[in-house]
PDB file with SEQRES, HELIX, SHEET and CRYST1 records, atoms N, CA, C and O in Angstrom:
SEQRES   1 A   61  MET ALA THR SER LYS CYS GLY CYS GLY ASP GLN LYS GLN          
SEQRES   2 A   61  GLY LEU PRO PRO GLY VAL CYS PHE PRO TRP GLU GLU LYS          
SEQRES   3 A   61  VAL LYS ASP ILE GLY THR ILE VAL GLY ASP GLU SER ILE          
SEQRES   4 A   61  ILE LYS GLY GLU TRP ASP ASN LEU GLU ALA PHE ALA TYR          
SEQRES   5 A   61  VAL TYR LEU TRP TRP TRP VAL GLN ARG                          
HELIX    1 AA1 TRP A   23  ILE A   30  1                                   8    
HELIX    2 AA2 GLU A   37  VAL A   59  1                                  23    
SHEET    1 AA1 2 THR A   3  LYS A   5  0                                        
SHEET    2 AA1 2 GLN A  11  GLN A  13 -1                                        
CRYST1    1.000    1.000    1.000  90.00  90.00  90.00 P 1           1          
ATOM      1  N   MET A   1      -2.805   5.115  16.607  1.00  0.00           N  
ATOM      2  CA  MET A   1      -3.266   4.196  15.586  1.00  0.00           C  
ATOM      3  C   MET A   1      -3.409   2.801  16.165  1.00  0.00           C  
ATOM      4  O   MET A   1      -2.637   2.385  17.030  1.00  0.00           O  
ATOM      5  N   ALA A   2      -4.387   2.103  15.684  1.00  0.00           N  
ATOM      6  CA  ALA A   2      -4.611   0.742  16.158  1.00  0.00           C  
ATOM      7  C   ALA A   2      -3.632  -0.212  15.489  1.00  0.00           C  
ATOM      8  O   ALA A   2      -3.365  -0.108  14.291  1.00  0.00           O  
ATOM      9  N   THR A   3      -3.110  -1.125  16.261  1.00  0.00           N  
ATOM     10  CA  THR A   3      -2.212  -2.135  15.727  1.00  0.00           C  
ATOM     11  C   THR A   3      -2.931  -3.471  15.733  1.00  0.00           C  
ATOM     12  O   THR A   3      -3.410  -3.916  16.776  1.00  0.00           O  
ATOM     13  N   SER A   4      -3.006  -4.098  14.600  1.00  0.00           N  
ATOM     14  CA  SER A   4      -3.605  -5.426  14.531  1.00  0.00           C  
ATOM     15  C   SER A   4      -2.584  -6.383  13.946  1.00  0.00           C  
ATOM     16  O   SER A   4      -1.727  -5.988  13.154  1.00  0.00           O  
ATOM     17  N   LYS A   5      -2.679  -7.608  14.330  1.00  0.00           N  
ATOM     18  CA  LYS A   5      -1.742  -8.605  13.835  1.00  0.00           C  
ATOM     19  C   LYS A   5      -2.484  -9.531  12.882  1.00  0.00           C  
ATOM     20  O   LYS A   5      -3.480 -10.148  13.261  1.00  0.00           O  
ATOM     21  N   CYS A   6      -2.008  -9.628  11.662  1.00  0.00           N  
ATOM     22  CA  CYS A   6      -2.671 -10.502  10.703  1.00  0.00           C  
ATOM     23  C   CYS A   6      -2.135 -11.926  10.862  1.00  0.00           C  
ATOM     24  O   CYS A   6      -1.186 -12.150  11.614  1.00  0.00           O  
ATOM     25  N   GLY A   7      -2.722 -12.864  10.177  1.00  0.00           N  
ATOM     26  CA  GLY A   7      -2.349 -14.267  10.300  1.00  0.00           C  
ATOM     27  C   GLY A   7      -0.920 -14.566   9.885  1.00  0.00           C  
ATOM     28  O   GLY A   7      -0.340 -15.546  10.351  1.00  0.00           O  
ATOM     29  N   CYS A   8      -0.337 -13.740   9.015  1.00  0.00           N  
ATOM     30  CA  CYS A   8       1.021 -14.001   8.548  1.00  0.00           C  
ATOM     31  C   CYS A   8       2.071 -13.447   9.502  1.00  0.00           C  
ATOM     32  O   CYS A   8       3.264 -13.656   9.283  1.00  0.00           O  
ATOM     33  N   GLY A   9       1.661 -12.756  10.540  1.00  0.00           N  
ATOM     34  CA  GLY A   9       2.608 -12.236  11.517  1.00  0.00           C  
ATOM     35  C   GLY A   9       2.987 -10.783  11.304  1.00  0.00           C  
ATOM     36  O   GLY A   9       3.652 -10.191  12.154  1.00  0.00           O  
ATOM     37  N   ASP A  10       2.574 -10.191  10.174  1.00  0.00           N  
ATOM     38  CA  ASP A  10       2.869  -8.778   9.940  1.00  0.00           C  
ATOM     39  C   ASP A  10       1.996  -7.914  10.836  1.00  0.00           C  
ATOM     40  O   ASP A  10       0.852  -8.264  11.127  1.00  0.00           O  
ATOM     41  N   GLN A  11       2.538  -6.793  11.268  1.00  0.00           N  
ATOM     42  CA  GLN A  11       1.738  -5.845  12.031  1.00  0.00           C  
ATOM     43  C   GLN A  11       1.331  -4.708  11.106  1.00  0.00           C  
ATOM     44  O   GLN A  11       2.173  -4.107  10.439  1.00  0.00           O  
ATOM     45  N   LYS A  12       0.062  -4.425  11.071  1.00  0.00           N  
ATOM     46  CA  LYS A  12      -0.459  -3.328  10.257  1.00  0.00           C  
ATOM     47  C   LYS A  12      -0.865  -2.202  11.183  1.00  0.00           C  
ATOM     48  O   LYS A  12      -1.502  -2.437  12.210  1.00  0.00           O  
ATOM     49  N   GLN A  13      -0.503  -0.991  10.832  1.00  0.00           N  
ATOM     50  CA  GLN A  13      -0.718   0.175  11.684  1.00  0.00           C  
ATOM     51  C   GLN A  13      -1.910   0.987  11.203  1.00  0.00           C  
ATOM     52  O   GLN A  13      -1.729   2.092  10.692  1.00  0.00           O  
ATOM     53  N   GLY A  14      -3.101   0.481  11.350  1.00  0.00           N  
ATOM     54  CA  GLY A  14      -4.303   1.239  11.010  1.00  0.00           C  
ATOM     55  C   GLY A  14      -4.271   1.821   9.613  1.00  0.00           C  
ATOM     56  O   GLY A  14      -4.511   3.015   9.435  1.00  0.00           O  
ATOM     57  N   LEU A  15      -3.979   0.995   8.615  1.00  0.00           N  
ATOM     58  CA  LEU A  15      -3.913   1.473   7.242  1.00  0.00           C  
ATOM     59  C   LEU A  15      -5.304   1.843   6.744  1.00  0.00           C  
ATOM     60  O   LEU A  15      -6.280   1.163   7.060  1.00  0.00           O  
ATOM     61  N   PRO A  16      -5.395   2.913   5.969  1.00  0.00           N  
ATOM     62  CA  PRO A  16      -6.701   3.291   5.418  1.00  0.00           C  
ATOM     63  C   PRO A  16      -7.137   2.293   4.346  1.00  0.00           C  
ATOM     64  O   PRO A  16      -6.297   1.588   3.787  1.00  0.00           O  
ATOM     65  N   PRO A  17      -8.423   2.224   4.053  1.00  0.00           N  
ATOM     66  CA  PRO A  17      -8.892   1.339   2.983  1.00  0.00           C  
ATOM     67  C   PRO A  17      -8.216   1.684   1.659  1.00  0.00           C  
ATOM     68  O   PRO A  17      -8.003   2.856   1.349  1.00  0.00           O  
ATOM     69  N   GLY A  18      -7.887   0.675   0.896  1.00  0.00           N  
ATOM     70  CA  GLY A  18      -7.248   0.881  -0.395  1.00  0.00           C  
ATOM     71  C   GLY A  18      -5.738   0.864  -0.335  1.00  0.00           C  
ATOM     72  O   GLY A  18      -5.081   1.068  -1.355  1.00  0.00           O  
ATOM     73  N   VAL A  19      -5.169   0.625   0.837  1.00  0.00           N  
ATOM     74  CA  VAL A  19      -3.715   0.627   0.988  1.00  0.00           C  
ATOM     75  C   VAL A  19      -3.262  -0.731   1.495  1.00  0.00           C  
ATOM     76  O   VAL A  19      -3.710  -1.198   2.543  1.00  0.00           O  
ATOM     77  N   CYS A  20      -2.367  -1.362   0.738  1.00  0.00           N  
ATOM     78  CA  CYS A  20      -1.753  -2.622   1.176  1.00  0.00           C  
ATOM     79  C   CYS A  20      -0.344  -2.358   1.693  1.00  0.00           C  
ATOM     80  O   CYS A  20       0.041  -2.863   2.748  1.00  0.00           O  
ATOM     81  N   PHE A  21       0.417  -1.575   0.956  1.00  0.00           N  
ATOM     82  CA  PHE A  21       1.765  -1.186   1.343  1.00  0.00           C  
ATOM     83  C   PHE A  21       1.872   0.334   1.233  1.00  0.00           C  
ATOM     84  O   PHE A  21       1.857   0.865   0.123  1.00  0.00           O  
ATOM     85  N   PRO A  22       1.979   1.037   2.341  1.00  0.00           N  
ATOM     86  CA  PRO A  22       2.033   2.502   2.304  1.00  0.00           C  
ATOM     87  C   PRO A  22       3.242   3.011   1.506  1.00  0.00           C  
ATOM     88  O   PRO A  22       4.291   2.369   1.469  1.00  0.00           O  
ATOM     89  N   TRP A  23       3.075   4.152   0.884  1.00  0.00           N  
ATOM     90  CA  TRP A  23       4.135   4.774   0.096  1.00  0.00           C  
ATOM     91  C   TRP A  23       5.382   4.994   0.946  1.00  0.00           C  
ATOM     92  O   TRP A  23       6.500   4.823   0.461  1.00  0.00           O  
ATOM     93  N   GLU A  24       5.199   5.367   2.192  1.00  0.00           N  
ATOM     94  CA  GLU A  24       6.337   5.641   3.065  1.00  0.00           C  
ATOM     95  C   GLU A  24       7.218   4.405   3.227  1.00  0.00           C  
ATOM     96  O   GLU A  24       8.438   4.534   3.333  1.00  0.00           O  
ATOM     97  N   GLU A  25       6.626   3.211   3.249  1.00  0.00           N  
ATOM     98  CA  GLU A  25       7.400   1.974   3.341  1.00  0.00           C  
ATOM     99  C   GLU A  25       8.035   1.633   1.999  1.00  0.00           C  
ATOM    100  O   GLU A  25       9.191   1.214   1.947  1.00  0.00           O  
ATOM    101  N   LYS A  26       7.292   1.810   0.924  1.00  0.00           N  
ATOM    102  CA  LYS A  26       7.776   1.443  -0.406  1.00  0.00           C  
ATOM    103  C   LYS A  26       8.941   2.312  -0.842  1.00  0.00           C  
ATOM    104  O   LYS A  26       9.877   1.817  -1.470  1.00  0.00           O  
ATOM    105  N   VAL A  27       8.901   3.590  -0.523  1.00  0.00           N  
ATOM    106  CA  VAL A  27       9.969   4.493  -0.952  1.00  0.00           C  
ATOM    107  C   VAL A  27      11.294   4.120  -0.283  1.00  0.00           C  
ATOM    108  O   VAL A  27      12.360   4.388  -0.837  1.00  0.00           O  
ATOM    109  N   LYS A  28      11.239   3.509   0.892  1.00  0.00           N  
ATOM    110  CA  LYS A  28      12.467   3.035   1.544  1.00  0.00           C  
ATOM    111  C   LYS A  28      13.098   1.908   0.735  1.00  0.00           C  
ATOM    112  O   LYS A  28      14.323   1.817   0.650  1.00  0.00           O  
ATOM    113  N   ASP A  29      12.264   1.040   0.133  1.00  0.00           N  
ATOM    114  CA  ASP A  29      12.762  -0.061  -0.693  1.00  0.00           C  
ATOM    115  C   ASP A  29      13.326   0.437  -2.020  1.00  0.00           C  
ATOM    116  O   ASP A  29      14.301  -0.112  -2.534  1.00  0.00           O  
ATOM    117  N   ILE A  30      12.712   1.474  -2.566  1.00  0.00           N  
ATOM    118  CA  ILE A  30      13.114   1.996  -3.870  1.00  0.00           C  
ATOM    119  C   ILE A  30      14.465   2.696  -3.785  1.00  0.00           C  
ATOM    120  O   ILE A  30      15.313   2.520  -4.659  1.00  0.00           O  
ATOM    121  N   GLY A  31      14.665   3.479  -2.748  1.00  0.00           N  
ATOM    122  CA  GLY A  31      15.897   4.250  -2.618  1.00  0.00           C  
ATOM    123  C   GLY A  31      15.698   5.670  -3.118  1.00  0.00           C  
ATOM    124  O   GLY A  31      14.578   6.182  -3.138  1.00  0.00           O  
ATOM    125  N   THR A  32      16.775   6.292  -3.514  1.00  0.00           N  
ATOM    126  CA  THR A  32      16.743   7.681  -3.962  1.00  0.00           C  
ATOM    127  C   THR A  32      15.956   7.803  -5.264  1.00  0.00           C  
ATOM    128  O   THR A  32      16.173   7.047  -6.212  1.00  0.00           O  
ATOM    129  N   ILE A  33      15.049   8.756  -5.292  1.00  0.00           N  
ATOM    130  CA  ILE A  33      14.241   9.013  -6.484  1.00  0.00           C  
ATOM    131  C   ILE A  33      14.746  10.288  -7.137  1.00  0.00           C  
ATOM    132  O   ILE A  33      14.779  11.355  -6.524  1.00  0.00           O  
ATOM    133  N   VAL A  34      15.137  10.148  -8.397  1.00  0.00           N  
ATOM    134  CA  VAL A  34      15.605  11.298  -9.160  1.00  0.00           C  
ATOM    135  C   VAL A  34      14.424  11.811  -9.977  1.00  0.00           C  
ATOM    136  O   VAL A  34      13.796  11.049 -10.712  1.00  0.00           O  
ATOM    137  N   GLY A  35      14.126  13.080  -9.850  1.00  0.00           N  
ATOM    138  CA  GLY A  35      12.995  13.642 -10.579  1.00  0.00           C  
ATOM    139  C   GLY A  35      11.847  13.962  -9.649  1.00  0.00           C  
ATOM    140  O   GLY A  35      12.033  14.162  -8.449  1.00  0.00           O  
ATOM    141  N   ASP A  36      10.668  14.006 -10.217  1.00  0.00           N  
ATOM    142  CA  ASP A  36       9.467  14.395  -9.483  1.00  0.00           C  
ATOM    143  C   ASP A  36       8.867  13.186  -8.760  1.00  0.00           C  
ATOM    144  O   ASP A  36       8.245  12.327  -9.385  1.00  0.00           O  
ATOM    145  N   GLU A  37       9.057  13.129  -7.458  1.00  0.00           N  
ATOM    146  CA  GLU A  37       8.564  12.011  -6.654  1.00  0.00           C  
ATOM    147  C   GLU A  37       7.040  11.922  -6.668  1.00  0.00           C  
ATOM    148  O   GLU A  37       6.484  10.832  -6.532  1.00  0.00           O  
ATOM    149  N   SER A  38       6.365  13.047  -6.830  1.00  0.00           N  
ATOM    150  CA  SER A  38       4.898  13.036  -6.796  1.00  0.00           C  
ATOM    151  C   SER A  38       4.303  12.230  -7.956  1.00  0.00           C  
ATOM    152  O   SER A  38       3.225  11.653  -7.813  1.00  0.00           O  
ATOM    153  N   ILE A  39       4.991  12.183  -9.098  1.00  0.00           N  
ATOM    154  CA  ILE A  39       4.509  11.392 -10.233  1.00  0.00           C  
ATOM    155  C   ILE A  39       4.551   9.909  -9.885  1.00  0.00           C  
ATOM    156  O   ILE A  39       3.590   9.180 -10.131  1.00  0.00           O  
ATOM    157  N   ILE A  40       5.659   9.468  -9.316  1.00  0.00           N  
ATOM    158  CA  ILE A  40       5.810   8.059  -8.943  1.00  0.00           C  
ATOM    159  C   ILE A  40       4.840   7.703  -7.829  1.00  0.00           C  
ATOM    160  O   ILE A  40       4.233   6.632  -7.851  1.00  0.00           O  
ATOM    161  N   LYS A  41       4.689   8.596  -6.854  1.00  0.00           N  
ATOM    162  CA  LYS A  41       3.765   8.349  -5.747  1.00  0.00           C  
ATOM    163  C   LYS A  41       2.333   8.231  -6.260  1.00  0.00           C  
ATOM    164  O   LYS A  41       1.578   7.374  -5.802  1.00  0.00           O  
ATOM    165  N   GLY A  42       1.961   9.082  -7.200  1.00  0.00           N  
ATOM    166  CA  GLY A  42       0.618   9.025  -7.777  1.00  0.00           C  
ATOM    167  C   GLY A  42       0.350   7.700  -8.473  1.00  0.00           C  
ATOM    168  O   GLY A  42      -0.724   7.117  -8.323  1.00  0.00           O  
ATOM    169  N   GLU A  43       1.337   7.223  -9.239  1.00  0.00           N  
ATOM    170  CA  GLU A  43       1.185   5.935  -9.911  1.00  0.00           C  
ATOM    171  C   GLU A  43       1.151   4.788  -8.906  1.00  0.00           C  
ATOM    172  O   GLU A  43       0.414   3.820  -9.093  1.00  0.00           O  
ATOM    173  N   TRP A  44       1.946   4.893  -7.839  1.00  0.00           N  
ATOM    174  CA  TRP A  44       1.918   3.874  -6.787  1.00  0.00           C  
ATOM    175  C   TRP A  44       0.532   3.832  -6.131  1.00  0.00           C  
ATOM    176  O   TRP A  44      -0.012   2.755  -5.890  1.00  0.00           O  
ATOM    177  N   ASP A  45      -0.025   4.991  -5.849  1.00  0.00           N  
ATOM    178  CA  ASP A  45      -1.355   5.052  -5.236  1.00  0.00           C  
ATOM    179  C   ASP A  45      -2.413   4.431  -6.152  1.00  0.00           C  
ATOM    180  O   ASP A  45      -3.314   3.737  -5.680  1.00  0.00           O  
ATOM    181  N   ASN A  46      -2.304   4.681  -7.459  1.00  0.00           N  
ATOM    182  CA  ASN A  46      -3.237   4.081  -8.420  1.00  0.00           C  
ATOM    183  C   ASN A  46      -3.100   2.557  -8.438  1.00  0.00           C  
ATOM    184  O   ASN A  46      -4.100   1.839  -8.450  1.00  0.00           O  
ATOM    185  N   LEU A  47      -1.872   2.074  -8.439  1.00  0.00           N  
ATOM    186  CA  LEU A  47      -1.625   0.635  -8.426  1.00  0.00           C  
ATOM    187  C   LEU A  47      -2.159   0.002  -7.146  1.00  0.00           C  
ATOM    188  O   LEU A  47      -2.759  -1.073  -7.181  1.00  0.00           O  
ATOM    189  N   GLU A  48      -1.940   0.664  -6.026  1.00  0.00           N  
ATOM    190  CA  GLU A  48      -2.439   0.184  -4.731  1.00  0.00           C  
ATOM    191  C   GLU A  48      -3.960   0.079  -4.745  1.00  0.00           C  
ATOM    192  O   GLU A  48      -4.516  -0.926  -4.302  1.00  0.00           O  
ATOM    193  N   ALA A  49      -4.626   1.098  -5.244  1.00  0.00           N  
ATOM    194  CA  ALA A  49      -6.089   1.098  -5.278  1.00  0.00           C  
ATOM    195  C   ALA A  49      -6.605  -0.032  -6.169  1.00  0.00           C  
ATOM    196  O   ALA A  49      -7.569  -0.711  -5.817  1.00  0.00           O  
ATOM    197  N   PHE A  50      -5.966  -0.232  -7.316  1.00  0.00           N  
ATOM    198  CA  PHE A  50      -6.375  -1.310  -8.214  1.00  0.00           C  
ATOM    199  C   PHE A  50      -6.182  -2.670  -7.548  1.00  0.00           C  
ATOM    200  O   PHE A  50      -7.069  -3.520  -7.613  1.00  0.00           O  
ATOM    201  N   ALA A  51      -5.045  -2.880  -6.917  1.00  0.00           N  
ATOM    202  CA  ALA A  51      -4.768  -4.156  -6.249  1.00  0.00           C  
ATOM    203  C   ALA A  51      -5.778  -4.416  -5.138  1.00  0.00           C  
ATOM    204  O   ALA A  51      -6.252  -5.541  -4.980  1.00  0.00           O  
ATOM    205  N   TYR A  52      -6.106  -3.396  -4.376  1.00  0.00           N  
ATOM    206  CA  TYR A  52      -7.062  -3.528  -3.274  1.00  0.00           C  
ATOM    207  C   TYR A  52      -8.444  -3.929  -3.791  1.00  0.00           C  
ATOM    208  O   TYR A  52      -9.084  -4.826  -3.241  1.00  0.00           O  
ATOM    209  N   VAL A  53      -8.894  -3.263  -4.843  1.00  0.00           N  
ATOM    210  CA  VAL A  53     -10.204  -3.577  -5.425  1.00  0.00           C  
ATOM    211  C   VAL A  53     -10.194  -4.989  -6.012  1.00  0.00           C  
ATOM    212  O   VAL A  53     -11.159  -5.737  -5.852  1.00  0.00           O  
ATOM    213  N   TYR A  54      -9.118  -5.347  -6.683  1.00  0.00           N  
ATOM    214  CA  TYR A  54      -8.999  -6.678  -7.274  1.00  0.00           C  
ATOM    215  C   TYR A  54      -9.063  -7.763  -6.199  1.00  0.00           C  
ATOM    216  O   TYR A  54      -9.764  -8.761  -6.367  1.00  0.00           O  
ATOM    217  N   LEU A  55      -8.341  -7.573  -5.107  1.00  0.00           N  
ATOM    218  CA  LEU A  55      -8.363  -8.553  -4.022  1.00  0.00           C  
ATOM    219  C   LEU A  55      -9.757  -8.674  -3.404  1.00  0.00           C  
ATOM    220  O   LEU A  55     -10.223  -9.780  -3.129  1.00  0.00           O  
ATOM    221  N   TRP A  56     -10.419  -7.536  -3.186  1.00  0.00           N  
ATOM    222  CA  TRP A  56     -11.772  -7.589  -2.625  1.00  0.00           C  
ATOM    223  C   TRP A  56     -12.756  -8.231  -3.590  1.00  0.00           C  
ATOM    224  O   TRP A  56     -13.700  -8.896  -3.165  1.00  0.00           O  
ATOM    225  N   TRP A  57     -12.544  -8.037  -4.875  1.00  0.00           N  
ATOM    226  CA  TRP A  57     -13.401  -8.675  -5.865  1.00  0.00           C  
ATOM    227  C   TRP A  57     -13.310 -10.191  -5.730  1.00  0.00           C  
ATOM    228  O   TRP A  57     -14.330 -10.878  -5.781  1.00  0.00           O  
ATOM    229  N   TRP A  58     -12.100 -10.721  -5.558  1.00  0.00           N  
ATOM    230  CA  TRP A  58     -11.925 -12.164  -5.395  1.00  0.00           C  
ATOM    231  C   TRP A  58     -12.502 -12.651  -4.073  1.00  0.00           C  
ATOM    232  O   TRP A  58     -13.056 -13.748  -4.016  1.00  0.00           O  
ATOM    233  N   VAL A  59     -12.387 -11.875  -3.030  1.00  0.00           N  
ATOM    234  CA  VAL A  59     -12.920 -12.269  -1.723  1.00  0.00           C  
ATOM    235  C   VAL A  59     -14.441 -12.352  -1.767  1.00  0.00           C  
ATOM    236  O   VAL A  59     -15.030 -13.244  -1.158  1.00  0.00           O  
ATOM    237  N   GLN A  60     -15.074 -11.437  -2.475  1.00  0.00           N  
ATOM    238  CA  GLN A  60     -16.530 -11.351  -2.499  1.00  0.00           C  
ATOM    239  C   GLN A  60     -17.194 -12.311  -3.485  1.00  0.00           C  
ATOM    240  O   GLN A  60     -18.421 -12.361  -3.559  1.00  0.00           O  
ATOM    241  N   ARG A  61     -16.415 -13.062  -4.230  1.00  0.00           N  
ATOM    242  CA  ARG A  61     -16.988 -13.991  -5.220  1.00  0.00           C  
ATOM    243  C   ARG A  61     -17.670 -15.148  -4.570  1.00  0.00           C  
ATOM    244  O   ARG A  61     -18.203 -16.017  -5.260  1.00  0.00           O  
TER     245      ARG A  61                                                      
END                                                                             
């Protein structure tokens, strides 16, 4: 995977379009998930896609 360094100093590891924070990183912050993880992951993916589109909308104005 390609590693690029953004202006804020974070390193991004070739994230696909529509992803700002990968689920694998976010689940570490959340901790243990009780119940069906796929439901939470699905909602996280939806939120990520919305945020990505919203940010690009502002950039393209």
